C-alpha positions in Angstrom: -1.6 60.5 -31.4 -0.7 59.7 -27.8 -3.6 57.3 -27.7 -2.3 55.5 -30.8 1.2 55.1 -29.3 -0.4 53.9 -26.0 -2.1 51.1 -28.0 1.1 50.1 -29.8 3.1 49.9 -26.5 0.3 47.9 -24.8 0.3 45.4 -27.7 4.1 45.1 -27.5 4.1 44.4 -23.8 1.5 41.7 -24.3 3.7 40.1 -26.8 6.6 39.7 -24.4 7.2 36.1 -23.1 5.7 35.5 -19.7 8.4 34.9 -17.1 7.9 34.0 -13.5 9.5 32.4 -10.5 10.4 28.7 -10.8 10.5 26.6 -7.6 12.4 23.3 -7.4 12.0 20.9 -4.4 12.7 17.4 -3.3 10.2 15.9 -5.7 11.8 17.4 -8.7 15.3 16.0 -7.7 13.8 12.6 -6.9 12.2 12.5 -10.4 15.5 13.4 -12.0 17.4 10.8 -10.0 14.8 8.1 -10.7 15.6 8.5 -14.4 19.3 7.9 -13.7 18.5 4.9 -11.5 16.6 3.4 -14.5 19.6 4.0 -16.7 21.7 2.0 -14.2 19.2 -0.9 -14.2 17.0 0.0 -11.3 13.5 0.0 -12.9 11.6 -0.4 -9.6 9.7 2.4 -8.0 11.9 4.1 -5.5 11.5 6.4 -2.5 14.4 8.6 -1.5 15.7 10.5 1.5 18.3 13.2 1.1 21.2 13.4 3.6 23.3 16.0 1.9 23.0 18.7 -0.8 20.6 21.4 -1.6 17.2 20.3 -2.9 15.2 23.6 -2.8 15.9 26.3 -5.3 14.0 29.6 -6.1 14.8 30.8 -9.6 13.6 34.3 -10.3 12.5 35.5 -13.7 12.7 32.2 -15.5 10.5 30.4 -18.0 11.6 26.8 -17.2 14.2 24.9 -15.3 15.9 21.5 -15.8 17.9 19.2 -13.6 20.7 17.2 -15.1 22.1 14.3 -13.0 25.6 12.9 -13.5 28.3 10.9 -11.7 25.8 8.9 -9.7 27.1 6.1 -7.6 24.8 3.5 -6.0 25.5 1.1 -3.1 22.8 -1.6 -3.4 23.8 -3.3 -0.2 23.5 -0.2 1.9 20.8 1.4 -0.2 22.7 4.7 -0.5 23.5 7.0 -3.4 25.5 10.0 -4.3 25.2 12.2 -7.4 26.0 15.5 -9.0 23.0 17.6 -10.0 23.2 20.7 -12.2 20.3 23.1 -12.5 19.7 25.0 -15.7 17.3 27.9 -16.1 16.2 28.6 -19.7 19.2 26.7 -21.0 21.7 28.5 -18.8 23.6 27.0 -15.9 22.1 28.2 -12.7 23.6 26.1 -9.8 25.3 22.8 -8.9 24.6 20.6 -5.9 26.1 17.4 -4.7 23.4 15.0 -3.5 23.7 12.1 -1.1 21.0 10.0 0.4 19.3 6.7 0.9 16.8 4.9 -1.4 14.1 2.3 -0.8 12.5 -0.1 -3.3 8.7 0.2 -3.2 6.1 -2.5 -3.4 2.4 -2.4 -3.0 0.1 -3.6 -0.2 -3.5 -3.5 0.7 -4.2 -1.7 4.0 -7.3 -0.5 5.7 -8.8 2.6 4.1 -10.6 3.3 7.3 -10.5 2.0 10.9 -11.9 -1.5 11.1 -13.4 -2.4 14.4 -12.6 -5.7 16.2 -15.0 -8.4 15.2 -15.9 -6.7 11.9 -15.7 -8.6 8.6 -13.3 -7.1 6.1 -15.0 -6.0 2.9 -13.3 -5.0 -0.3 -14.3 -1.4 -0.1 -12.6 -1.1 3.3 -9.2 -1.6 1.7 -6.9 0.5 -0.5 -3.7 -0.3 -2.4 -0.8 1.9 -1.3 3.0 2.0 -2.1 5.1 0.5 0.8 8.8 0.2 1.3 9.7 -3.5 0.7 11.9 -3.6 3.8 8.8 -2.8 5.9 6.8 -5.7 4.7 7.5 -8.7 6.9 6.7 -12.4 6.3 3.9 -12.1 8.9 2.2 -9.2 7.0 -0.9 -10.0 4.9 -0.8 -7.6 1.9 -3.1 -9.2 -0.8 -6.8 -8.5 -1.2 -7.6 -12.1 -1.7 -6.3 -13.1 1.7 -8.0 -10.1 3.5 -11.5 -9.9 2.2 -13.9 -12.0 4.2 -11.6 -12.2 7.2 -12.6 -11.0 10.7 -10.6 -8.4 12.5 -9.3 -9.9 15.8 -8.3 -6.4 17.0 -9.0 -2.9 15.8 -7.2 -2.2 12.5 -5.8 1.3 12.0 -6.2 3.1 8.7 -3.1 2.9 6.5 -1.3 0.4 8.7 0.0 -3.0 7.4 -2.1 -5.9 8.7 -0.4 -8.7 10.6 -1.5 -12.4 10.4 -2.4 -12.3 14.1 -4.6 -9.3 13.5 -7.1 -11.3 11.5 -8.7 -14.7 11.2 -11.6 -16.6 9.7 -15.0 -15.1 10.7 -16.5 -17.2 13.5 -20.1 -18.3 12.6 -20.5 -21.1 15.0 -20.1 -20.6 18.8 -19.0 -23.2 21.3 -22.0 -24.7 23.1 -24.4 -24.1 20.1 -26.9 -26.8 19.3 -26.3 -27.9 15.7 -27.4 -30.4 13.1 -24.7 -32.9 12.1 -25.0 -34.5 8.7 -23.3 -37.7 7.6 -23.3 -38.7 3.9 -22.1 -42.1 2.4 -23.0 -43.8 -0.8 -26.4 -42.0 -1.2 -27.2 -42.4 2.5 -27.7 -39.3 4.7 -27.9 -39.4 8.4 -28.7 -36.4 10.6 -28.3 -36.0 14.3 -28.3 -33.3 17.0 -24.9 -32.3 18.4 -23.3 -29.6 20.5 -20.4 -27.6 19.2 -17.4 -28.1 21.5 -15.5 -25.1 20.1 -15.9 -22.0 18.0 -15.7 -22.5 14.2 -15.5 -20.5 11.0 -17.1 -21.7 7.7 -15.2 -24.7 6.3 -13.3 -25.2 9.6 -13.0 -28.6 11.2 -14.2 -28.5 14.8 -15.2 -31.1 17.5 -18.9 -31.7 18.2 -20.7 -34.0 20.7 -23.7 -36.1 19.8 -26.5 -35.1 22.2 -27.8 -38.7 22.6 -24.7 -40.9 22.7 -22.3 -38.3 24.1 -19.8 -39.4 21.4 -17.4 -36.7 20.2 -16.2 -36.5 16.6 -14.8 -34.1 14.1 -17.1 -32.2 11.7 -16.7 -29.4 9.2 -18.7 -26.2 9.7 -21.2 -25.6 6.8 -23.1 -22.6 8.3 -24.1 -21.3 11.7 -26.3 -24.3 12.5 -25.0 -27.2 10.4 -21.8 -29.3 10.4 -20.8 -32.2 8.1 -19.3 -35.3 9.6 -15.9 -36.2 8.1 
């Protein structure tokens, strides 16, 4: 008989709803605030910093928790916000906190996924797309994959750091002093001659070369490491 009642009690305990400790942190409050930002017309991705208010709660013996945001005020010029946040545990009011902070609109930028050594050509798999605060992206930053792939690092590029225009440049394939073949084409006529590169050049770049026989200097476009085309 005792065994029978033990089985009944065991089954009844298993049937009880599972309750645990619910933890709330900055990320939960940011998610709740983001919804309110959208309601006010800010549909961009945002990053936030809290200056005031409690953003960490431990709720004992609860199944679920919810954050309700109200009375939010936003100053777009200063990038600040204030709001009232109410926490409910299993539908019952648990706590209230008044939040203040700063928000940043996020964009996206390609940055090195690894350290790229000086002189190394940037390949697509060396880059990764990451969220970046728009106020950190300057006019001199290069943030698109199309403008980065194939470029040469003019200095060591750190992983995760924004790339500046002065940090990269076209890959030099022709060195100053190199003996090259110059090609001149006109109306079906092609003339070739030996010349010496007077400066370094990247593919497609216009550089000065000097004819080895006449000593005449002229502009030519770099075709490959050993060939230029006279303009």
